[in-house]
C-alpha positions in Angstrom: 17.5 -8.3 20.8 14.4 -7.4 22.9 13.6 -4.4 20.7 13.3 -6.6 17.6 11.0 -9.0 19.4 8.7 -6.0 20.1 9.1 -4.3 16.7 7.8 -7.2 14.6 4.6 -7.7 16.6 4.0 -3.9 16.8 4.6 -3.6 13.0 2.2 -6.4 12.3 -0.5 -4.9 14.5 -0.1 -1.5 12.8 -0.4 -3.2 9.4 -3.4 -5.3 10.4 -5.2 -2.2 11.7 -4.4 -0.2 8.5 -5.5 -3.1 6.3 -8.6 -3.8 8.3 -9.7 -0.1 8.2 -9.0 0.2 4.5 -10.4 -3.2 3.4 -13.9 -3.3 1.9 -15.1 -6.0 -0.4 -14.6 -4.9 -4.0 -17.9 -4.7 -5.9 -18.2 -6.4 -9.3 -19.7 -3.3 -10.9 -18.5 0.3 -10.4 -19.5 1.7 -7.0 -22.5 4.1 -7.3 -22.5 5.9 -4.0 -24.4 9.2 -3.7 -23.1 12.6 -2.7 -24.4 14.1 0.5 -25.9 17.1 -1.2 -27.6 15.3 -4.1 -28.8 11.8 -5.1 -26.4 11.7 -8.1 -24.3 8.6 -8.3 -20.6 8.9 -7.8 -18.4 6.5 -9.8 -14.9 5.4 -8.9 -12.1 7.1 -10.8 -9.4 5.0 -12.5 -7.0 6.2 -9.8 -9.4 5.0 -7.0 -9.8 1.6 -8.7 -6.0 1.4 -9.0 -5.5 2.2 -5.4 -8.1 -0.5 -4.4 -5.9 -3.0 -6.4 -2.9 -1.8 -4.3 -4.9 -2.5 -1.1 -5.8 -5.9 -2.4 -2.1 -6.7 -3.1 -1.3 -5.4 0.5 -4.0 -7.8 1.9 -2.2 -10.7 0.2 1.0 -9.7 1.9 -0.6 -9.4 5.3 -2.4 -12.8 4.9 0.9 -14.3 3.8 2.7 -13.0 6.8 0.0 -14.3 9.2 0.0 -17.7 7.5 3.7 -17.8 6.8 2.9 -18.3 3.1 6.0 -17.0 1.3 4.3 -17.4 -2.1 1.4 -15.1 -1.1 3.8 -12.5 0.3 5.9 -12.6 -2.8 2.9 -12.4 -5.1 1.6 -9.3 -3.2 5.1 -7.6 -3.1 5.7 -8.3 -6.8 2.3 -6.9 -7.7 3.0 -3.7 -5.7 6.4 -3.3 -7.4 4.8 -3.7 -10.8 2.0 -1.3 -10.0 4.6 1.3 -9.0 5.9 1.4 -12.6 2.7 2.1 -14.5 1.7 5.5 -15.7 -1.3 6.0 -13.4 1.0 5.7 -10.4 2.7 9.0 -11.3 0.2 11.5 -9.7 3.0 14.1 -9.1 6.3 14.8 -10.9 8.4 16.5 -8.3 11.7 15.1 -7.0 10.3 14.2 -3.6 7.5 12.2 -5.1 10.0 10.4 -7.4 12.1 9.6 -4.3 9.1 8.2 -2.5 8.3 6.0 -5.5 11.9 4.8 -5.7 11.9 4.0 -2.0 8.6 2.1 -2.3 9.9 0.0 -5.2 13.1 -0.8 -3.3 11.1 -1.8 -0.2 8.8 -3.9 -2.2 11.7 -5.7 -3.9 13.3 -6.3 -0.5 10.1 -7.7 0.8 9.8 -10.0 -2.3 13.4 -11.2 -1.7 12.8 -11.9 2.0 9.6 -13.9 1.0 11.5 -15.9 -1.6 14.2 -16.7 1.0 11.5 -17.9 3.4 12.7 -15.4 6.0 9.4 -14.3 7.6 10.9 -12.1 10.3 12.7 -10.1 7.6 9.6 -10.1 5.5 7.6 -8.6 8.4 10.2 -5.9 8.8 10.3 -5.2 5.1 6.5 -5.1 5.1 6.6 -2.4 7.7 9.1 -0.4 5.5 6.7 -0.8 2.5 3.8 0.4 4.7 5.7 3.4 6.0 6.8 4.4 2.5 3.1 4.3 1.5 2.1 6.5 4.4 4.9 9.0 3.8 4.1 9.3 0.1 0.4 9.7 0.7 1.2 12.5 3.2 3.3 14.1 0.6 0.6 13.9 -2.1 -2.1 15.3 0.3 0.2 18.2 1.4 1.0 19.0 -2.2 -2.6 19.0 -3.2 -3.5 21.2 -0.2 -0.8 23.7 -1.2 -2.3 23.8 -4.7 -5.7 24.8 -3.4 -4.4 27.8 -1.4 -4.7 31.1 -3.3 
């Protein structure tokens, strides 16, 4: 299966790039950036803090895949699955959003199962599925919010 041999490294590279671009050290105190127009501090919202935790769980998965540490992969996947069930997760209520969330939870559960089985090739493929479900859902949310802003 030459395609599979290319798919796994390509998926890992995509994930590494996404995590590297999104990863910043989490400060101990709330971030107090300033807006471009004023010097007023801007604090993180609860949703922004929640999404940072999601990125931290994702980093555990990526690290686990790179180190072939099944426990770390499972810990990150289980954290993502649990996070997808809390109220703050539900930023929209339409059927498409609910489907994206269901797909994300299913993919996280499959990733956790692959890690528990010690199947790192399968875990890498499942991680790619989790990542794609994140990207597709974020696109949906952005598009929904753009349509709300139009008069």
